[in-house]
N, C-alpha and C positions, 0 to 999 in steps of 0.2 A: 499515539502519544507524541505531541509536537516536540517535547524535550528529548525524545529518543533520537540519538544520532542517525538511526536508519531512516526515520521518517522526517527529520527536520529539514533536510534539503528539498524534499518534495513539497512539504507544507509551505516553506518560504517561497518556492517558485510559484506555487498556486497563489499565494497571497499577493506576490508582486504582480502577477498577471491580472488578478482581480482589481487591484488598486489602479493599475495602468488603464484598464478598461473603464473604471468609474471616473478617473481623471479626464480621460478622453471624452467621456459621455458628458461630464459637467462642463468641459470647455466648449463642446459643441452646443449644448443647451444655452450657455451663457452668450455665445456668439449669435445663436438664433434669436435670443431674447433682444440683443442689441439691434439686430437687423429688423426684427419686428417693430421695435420702438421707433426706429428710423423711418420705417415705412408708414407707421401710424402718424408720425409727424407730417410727412409729405401728404398723406391722405387728409389729414385734418386742415393742412394749408389749402388743399384743393376745395374743401367744404368751406372753410373760413380763412380766406386769404389775408384778412386783416387781423388775425389772431395775434395776440401778444405771446411773448416768450413764456410768461407764466401760464397762459391757457394752454400752450403746447405741451408744457411740462405736466400740467394736470391731466391733460388728455392721454398722454403716453404713460403716465404712472397709473392711471386708472386701469391699464392692462386691457384695453379694448372695451371700456365701459360703453355699452351701446346707447345709453341714455344721452351722453354728450354728443355722439354722432347723430342720433335721431333728432336732438334739439337743433343741431347745426344743420341737418338736412331740412327741417322745417324752415330755417331762416335763410337757406342758401337759394340762390337763383339757378345754380348748376345742378339740377336734380340728378341727372344721369350720372354725372361724376361722383356726386355724393352717395348715391345708391351703390355704385361700384366700390367706393371706398368703404362703405359700411359692410358690404358683403365680404370684402378682403379682410377687414377687421375681424369679423366674426369667424372666418376661416383661420386666421392666425391665432385667434383666442382659443378655438378648439384644438389647434395644433399644440399650443403651449399646455393646455389641460392634458392632452394625450401624453406629452412628454413627461409631465409631472406624474401622471399615473404610471408610466413606464419606469421612472425613477423609484416610485414606491414599490413596484413589482420586483425591481432589481434588488432593492433593499431587503424585501421579504425573502427573495431567493437566497441572498447572502446569509440571512439569519437562519433559514432552513438548512443551508449547507453547513453552517457552523454547528447547528444542533445535531446534524447527522454525524459530523466528525466527532463531537463529544460523545454521542450515543454509541458509535462504533469503536471508540477508544478501548473499552474493556475487552471487547472481542479481539481486537488486534493484539492487545497485550497478552491475552490467553493464548492466541495462536503462536505468538513468539515464545511464550513460556513452554508451551508443549513442544515446539520445535527444538528448543534448548534441552528440554527434558529428554526427548527422543535421541538427540545427539549424544547426550550423556550415557543413555542406555546402550546405544550402539557401540560407543567406545568400551563400556564395561563388558559388553558381549564379545567384542574382539579380544579383550584380555583374557576372558574365560576360555574362548576358543584356542587361543595360543597356548594356555596352560593345559587344556586337554589334550592338544596334539603333542606337547612336550611330554605329558604323563604317559600317553599311549606309547610314544616311542621308548620311554624308559622301561615301561612294563614289558614290551616286547624284547628289549635287550636283556632285562633280568630273566625273562623266560628262557631265552636262549642260553644265557649263562647257567642257569639251573639245570637245563637239559644236558649241557656239556658236562657239568659236574656229575650228573647221575650217570651218564655214559661212562665217564672216566672212572667212577667207583665200580661200575659193573665190570669194566675191562680189567681193573686192578684185581677184583675179586676172582674173575676168571683166570687171570695170570697166577694168582696165589694158589688157587686150587689146582692148577695144572702143574705148577712147580712142586707143590706138596705131594701130588700124586706121583710125580716122576721120582722124587727123592724118597718116597716111602717104600720103595723096593717092589715095584711092579703091582702095586695095589689095584690098578685098573685091570691088569691081566688076569689076576685072581678073581676079581669080580665078574669079568667076562666069561671065565670058565665055570662059573657057578660053584666052585669049591670053597671051602673054608680056608682061611689063612693058616699056615703051619703053626703048630704049638710050640 
């Protein structure tokens, strides 16, 4: 999601890089076209030294129109130079077509990249959602673990307190029995002798 702050910086950096590459490519192509047109002018002047400015402009605007050069070749006395010029024009024309094809391929690549980004956006959002959900569950789990540890400590403490109370009660009962036996006039002695207490 390009609007997500986590992805926005990466998307913007990628967008800037692509735009810079396209601008550099377009500038190079424009400069190449100017150089080709200038070379076409020179080559046309080789074939037709008496050409007017309008004829030169038509020849260069034709983008390497081979009929113009072929006609000039038929009319020119310098056949070797004209053939070389025609060959160069054909090569330049092919190079321009190749550049245009590369531009179309680059444009298609950018469209494919955009489609992939749009296609993968729900998956990225789902991953982010699952990560946030997992983080929430981990935090809740930590809270439950802390509560369980606290409860276990409290239960152990209560168990020891109960044990202490039971031991104290037993000790008190034993003490009471001993005191009662001692104050009852030798009750233990009579029981030990096996005789009945005096009437």
